[in-house]
N, C-alpha and C positions, 0 to 999 in steps of 0.2 A: 200209547194211544192207538186204538184200532184204526186201520186204514179205511178211508171212505171209498167205497167202490161205486163208480158211476155206470150208467148204461142199463141194459135190459138182460134178463135171464129167465128163460122158461123155468118155472118151479121144478120141473122134472130134472133139470140140470143144476140144481142148487149145489150139488157136490163139487161141480167145477168152480163155481163162485167161491165156495169154501176153500178149495185148494189154491185158488188165485189169491185169496186173502192171506193164506198161510205162507205163500211165497214172500210176502212182505214181512210177515212176523218172524219167519224162521230161516229164510233163504236169501236174505240180503237184497231183495228187490227194491229199486228206487222209483222207477216208473215203468208201466207196462200196460199192455192190452191183450185180450184174448177173445177169439170169436169162433163160432161154429155155425156152419150152414148145413142143415139137415134136409135133404131132398128139396132143395131150393128155398127153404124157409130158414130165416135167422132164428136160432134158439139161444145163442149166447153172443152178446156183444157188450163187453165190459172193459173198463179201464180204471186206473188209479195211480196215485203217486205223483211224481214230478218229472218234468222234461229236462232238468239240469241237475248237476251234482250238488249245487248249493241249495237246491230245493226252494227256489224262488218262483219257478214257473210251474203251475199245476199241469199235469198231463191232461190234455183236452180230447174231445171226441175225434178231432181231426189231426192229432199229433202224428207226424211222420217220423220214422227213424230209419237209419241205414240197417239193412238186414244181411249184409255180407253174403255168404254163399247160399242163403235162401233164394237169392237172385238166380242161381243156376237152374232151379226148378222152373222158374218163370221163363227163362230163356229156352229151356227144353220144351216147354209147352208151345212156344212159338215155332220151334222146329217141327214138332209133331203136327201142328196145324198145317204147315206147308206140306208135310208128307201126306196128310189126309186129303189135301187138295190135289195131289198128284204132281206137285211142283218140285218135291224133293224125294229122291229115291235113297233111302237110308243105306242101301247096300251098294250104291254107285260109288266110284272113286270120288274123293273130295275134289280132285283136279277137273272133274267134269264141270263143276260150277266155278272153280277157282283155279284156272290153268297154271298160275305161278306156283301153286302148291306142289306140283309134280317134281320139284327140285329134290336133290339129295335122296333119290330112291323112293320117293313117296307117291309115285305116279298111280299106283294101284291101291293105296291106303283108303279104305271105305269110310264114309261118314259115320257108320256104326261105331267105329273105334273112337271117333271124337266124342261121341255121346257116352260111351262106356268107359272112358279113361284108359283105353288100351292103346292109344296112338303113339305112346312114347314121346310125346311132345309137352311134357309137364313143365318144361323150362326152356329158356333160351340160353345157350352156352356162352355166347359172347356177351361181355358186359355192356349193358344198354345205358343210354343217357338217363340221368336222374328223373327227368320228366316223361320218359317214354310211356309210362303207364297211362298218360292222358293223351297220347298221340296214336290214334287208331292205326294209321298207315305204318308207323314205325313198328308197332307190335305185330301187325299181320305180315309185313314184309320180312321181319326177323323170323317169324314162325314158318313162313313159306320156304325160307332158306335153310332152316334148321334140320339137321339129320336126326332121326329118332334116337332117343337114349337107349332104347331096347327094341328088339324086333317087334313091330306092331302086331298086336293080337296074342302075343305069348304070355303077357302078364298085364296087370293093371296097376296104375299109380295115380294118385289124386292130382288132377290138373287144376290146382287151386286158383290160379289167375288165368292161365292160358285157355281153359275151357271156354270162357266167354268170348275171347277174340277168335278162336277157331270156329265154334258153332255160329258165333255172331257174324263172321265174315261170309260163311255159307248163306246165312239168311240175307245178308246185304247183297251178295252176288245174284241171288235168285230174285229178290224183290226190288232191288235198287234203293231200298230204305235201310238206314241204320237200324240195329236191333231196338233201340229206344223209340225210334219213330214207328217202326212196325208194331211194337207193343202198344203204343199210344193210339194208333189209328185203327188197328185190327181188333184189339181186345180191351184195353183200358177204357177207351172212349165208348164203344158200344155197350160194354157191361157196366159202365159207371164206376170204374175202379180208380181209387186214389193210389196209383201204382206207377212208379217212374224209374226208368233207367236213363239218367241224365235229368237232373232236377233243376227247374227254373228258379232263378233267384227270388222270385215273388213268393216262393214257398219256404224260404229260410226262417221266417219268423215263427212258423209253426213246426219246425223240425227240432226234435230233441237232440241234445248233445250226448254222444256216446261216452260212457265213463269207463276208463281202462280197467282191464281185468287184473286181479292180483296174480302174483307168481304161483305156479302149482305148489300144492302142499307136498311134503316129503312122501314119496311112494306113488304120487300121481304121475301120469305120463307128462314129460316135459318136452314138448315139441321144439321149443326155442333152443334148449340145450342140445337137442339132437341136430337141429339145423346147423349150429355153429361148429360142429365137430369137423366138418370137411367143407371148405369154401369152394371146392370144385365139384361137389356132389350135385346130383339132380335136385335133392331136397333143399340144399342151400340156395341154389339158383332159382328154384320155384318160388321161394318166399322172399328172397333178398335181391332179385334182379328183375326189374329195375331197382337200383339201390335205394331210391326214395320211397319205395312202397310201404315200408314198415315205420315211417317217420311218426313219432308220437304226436297225437292230435291231428294227423292228416285227415282222418275221417270227418272231422268237424269243420273242414275248410270249404270255401266256395269252389275251389279248384276240384276237389274230390267230388263234391255233389254234382257239379255241372258235367263232369266227364261221363262217357258211356263205358262202363266196365262191367259187362254182362255176366261176369262170374261173381261179382263182389260188391257192387254199389247201388243196388236197387234200394229205393226209398218208398216205404209204403206203410199201411195200417194193417193191423190184424184182420180187420173186417174185410179188406180187399183181398188178402191172401185166402181167407176162408171162402169168399165168394168165387174167386177164380178156381180154386181146387174143388169147391162145392159144385160148380158147373161141370167140371170134368167127372166128378164122382157120381153124378146122376145120368151118365150116358153122354156127357159132352155138351149139353145144351142147357141154357138158363135164360129166362125172359126173352125167348125168341132169338137169342144169339147162340149160334153153334160155334163152339170152340174147336171141337173135333168130333168125329163119329165114334160110336160105341166100339167099333172094330179097332180104331186107333187108340182109344183108351186102353183096350186090352193089351196093346203093345207096350204100354207104360209099366206094366206089372211083370214083364218077362225078364228074369235075371240074366245079366250079361257078364258080370264080374263078381267074384266072391273069393275072399281069402286074404292072405297077407298083402298089404299095400306096399308098393315099391317105394313110396315116399314117406308115408306116415308110420308111426311106431305101433300099429295095430292092424286089425283086419278091417276091410271095408267091403260093402256089397252094393252093387249098382245095377239098375236096369238101364234103359236108354235115356240117360240124362238125369235120373233120379236116384236118391238113396232109398234102400229098402231095409226092412227090419233085420236085425241081427242080434245075437246075444249081447245084452248090455246096452242096446240102443234100439228099443222097440217102438214101432208105430202101432201098437195095439195088437190084439190077437188075430186079426184077419190077414191072411197071407198076401193078399193083393194090394195092400196099402203101399203108397209111394209118395215121395215128396222130397224136401231138402231142408236140412238144418243150416244155420249160419253161425259163424264164429261168435262165441260169447253167449249164444242161447236161442236166437229166433228160430222159428220153424213154420213151414207151411206144408200140408200134405192132404192127400185124398184117400178115402177109404171107399172104393167102389162097391164093396159088399154091403156096407152099412149106409151108403149114399150120403156121406158127409165130407165137407171140407173143413179143415182146421187151420187157424192162424194164430200165431203168438209172436208178439213183438215186445222188445224191452230195450232199455238203454244202459243197464249195468251189466257189463260183460263178465261172464264167468269163464273159468279156465278149461272146461271140458272140451274134448275134441269132437264128439259126435252129438248125441241128444242130451241136452241139459237137464239137470234134476228138476228145475222149475217146470219145463215143458212136460217132462215125464209125469210129474204130479198131476198136471192138468189132463193128460192123456188117460192116466189110470182112473181119474174121477169121471171122465167122459164115458168110458166103457162100463164103469160101475153103475152109470145112470141109464144105460140102454135097456 
């Protein structure tokens, strides 16, 4: 039976709607939403399927889901906003804002390296408590004490979880607000975004359950197998320390939702991702709310890191806090596009040349490491419509 797609779609973008339907028919989609904001106007805002594995709860207009590392892009936007206001100097030492960070030879390490995954702080070496993931002070104290795994600036490696605590603590030291509070008060509230880092229990009833990903097929990159090869490696520690971080079903618990993990536990809708990135894509302003200036938006498109990743079994390419297009993981044909995918499939990004923001959220996790085939199908359909 063909999936019933709800919402609105400008007829010019019917290809996107068709690709979205095809994701259910051919790519194993269970529940999902996709949205595109073009020069401040919503042109695609669609959703379909179910919010749970058993398919008893229809996906609704306001269904929230965890978007894993798509959260990193949101956190990066908060940092760029502070830079734009003159409150954060991206080339200043982290220790200027966070004095305790100066330990273990990190006194001169610049904020730029935190944003571009060059800091060498992708993991904590000492074994942390099972619940440390949910204890902000435990994570930031451990990172302040940690000696870099490589000489900062000499290479890059994906800071899968630590990115959020590192950048988030700089935000907190500057503003006095946790990243989740800063996001809510400075961006989500003014722009009317349903976007949360730290989700209130009142929202649980409309939050979709994340459905685990299948193991990689033969020949596909198997990150988990790579992780388990060496329990003292930076890759193992990045994903398995704190030890409770990979617990099955953790993402669907109140404990996970309530915490502030600014690299991994944002909860949002595709509409809100598209609106936030859509504001950035049209010069940084929407509905009278300035997210950042045009000059700061330009900084988001400047490559900082490119090539073999020190943690992942592939190449990665980053600007200041965002992933950028690379072979096999394209954000379309325009070179200045930037954003962030999340484990299992979600994606938010801005294309400043075409002036649009894109958001895709879903609950069935797929095994790809960068941009998922379902999001790619939507992106291809989008540019074919322009």
